[in-house]
N, C-alpha and C positions, 0 to 999 in steps of 0.2 A: 102125407102131409107136405113133403117137399114139392110134389107136383102142384099143390094148391098155391104155395108161395111163388113158384115160378110162373104159373098161369095168371096170377094176379097182376103181373107186370106185362102181360100180353106177349110173352115169348113164344116164338114158333117152336115146332117140334125139334128142329135142328138146333136152335139156340138152347133149348132145354138139354139136348144131348151134350152140347159144348159145356154148359154149366156143370152138368154131372161129372164130366171128365176133369174140369177145373177143380171141383171140390175134392176129387180123388187125388189131386196133386200132380197130374200129368203135365208135362212140358208142352209147349206149342208144337214141337216136332212130333211128340208122341200122340197128341190129339189129332194132328193132321193125318198121320199115318192110320190111326184107328178109324177115322171118319172118311178116309180116302179122298181128302181134299188137299189143295196146296196150302202152305203156311200163310200165303197172302189171303186166300179165301177164309181161312180160319181167323185171321186178324180182323177181317171184315165182320164176321159173325160176333167176335168178341166186342168189337166197337159198338155194334148194334145192341148187344146185351148191356154193355156199360151205360149206353144212352138211355135205354128203357128203364133200367133199374136205378139209375142215378149214382152209379159208382165210377170211381176213377181208376180202378185197377182190380186185379184178381182178389187181393186181400179184402178190399172194401166190398167187393161183390159177395164174397162168402160171408162176410160179417153182416151185410144187409139182408141177405136171403135166409141165413141160418142162425147166426148168433143173436141178432137183434130180437128175434121172436122168442128165444130162450131167456133173454134177460128182461123182457117186458113183463 
């Protein structure tokens, strides 16, 4: 079900990986180490995700992708 929500926004595979780790509560540093990318590259991925989903931060992202569908 989570895959459907993220694919509905046209997220790339890498962006979906980032979202999954954000949802798990990992920090920027932890995510960048997990994905073997720099923190700057990770910030670019997050920025792209926020733009595609229409969120302004991590909390809003999680709310939009996961909580809004539960409350609807």
